[in-house]
N, C-alpha and C positions, 0 to 999 in steps of 0.2 A: 749418590748410590755406587758411584766407584770408587769413593774415598773411605767409605765405612759400611760396616753392617749394619743393614735398617732390622727395627724392631716391631712386630707386630702386636697387638693389644692381646689380651688373655682371654680365661674363660669369663663368658658373660654369664652364665647360669650361674656360677659359684658368686659372682658379685652381687647377681639379683639376690640371692637367697639371704644377703647380710640384711637386707631391708626389711624381711619379715612381711613380705606384702600380704593382704587378706584376698578374698573374693571380691569384694567390691573394689580393690586396686585395679584388678583384671579384669572386670566388667566395666569400670568407668560409666558414664553418661548412655554410651552409643549401644553398650551391650547389657544393660541394667537388667532387661527382661527375657535374655537368652535362656533358652530351655536347657543347656548344660552347664555344667561347672566349667568355668574357663581359668581358673587357678592350676597354674603351671605352664599356660600358653604364653611362655617369655615373650615371643615374638609380637604378641598383642599389645605388648607395653609400650611399644613405640605410639601406639594411640591413645590408649588408656592412662598412663603413667609416663609421659615422654621425658618429665622432669628427673625421673629416676634413671632412664637411660642416658639422658644428656650428661648426668652427672658421674656416670660410671665412665662415659667416654671421657669425659675431663679429668676422671682420676687416671684413667690409663695415658693420656697424653702428658701429664704431670709427672707420671712416672717414668717418662721416656719413650714411650711407643711413638712410631715414626708413621704407622699405619692402623685405621680403624676399621674394624669390619663391621659391616652393618648387623644388626639385631636381627638377623632372617633366616637364622640355621634351619627353621620350621617353615619358613615363608613359601610353602608350597601347596597346591592344591591337595595333594596325598596327606601331607601331615596336617593341615588345617582340617581335613575331614573329621578326624577324632574329636574335633570341636565344633562340628557342622558350622565351621565355616569357610567351606572349600569354593565357594562362589567366586568366579573370577574377579570379580570388584572387589571382593574382601582381601583376596590374595594380592592383589596390585596396590589396594591402598597399604598394607602392610610393608610392602616392599618399597614402594614409592616414599612412604613416611619415613621409613627406617633409613633410606640414603639422604633423604634431605635432613635428618636429624644428625646424622653422623657428619655430612658436610658442613651443618652450622657449627658444631664442634669443634673441628677442624678450621675453621673459618676464623671462630671468636680466639681460639688459642694462637693461632698466626697472628692474629691483631695485636695479641697482647706480648708476641715473642717474635717483633720482626727479624726477618731472616732464617728464622726455621721455617721447613717445608714438610707439611703434614698430608698424608692422603687416605682416601677412602677405598676399601674393597668390599666388593658385595660377597655375604656370605651365603653357602649353599649347603644344607645338609643331604644327607644320604638319599633321602625320599624326595 
């Protein structure tokens, strides 16, 4: 970090939109019978479509990012209340899973690129 500028990943929401996900993608098995529409709850994808979030993380790493942010911009009880998912155990699951997924991506990248160091930062939105 003392020798060069480090780069953080980019907009997760924009990248997610490229996948044209459906309501079923956001619900997965865990939330298949949820009472509200979940499409748009991008943080939930770490649980229901981890493959998509992992792929996005890898794209950012391959593009030169040194730091991945967790996909948790709305991973708070306040934000998740919009989807009736504000229970502490749900919010904890989102945040823990997002951190593990980002860490998995950095570990895989560093394994494939010996000598490079990548980091994970927790993302927290305004609410």
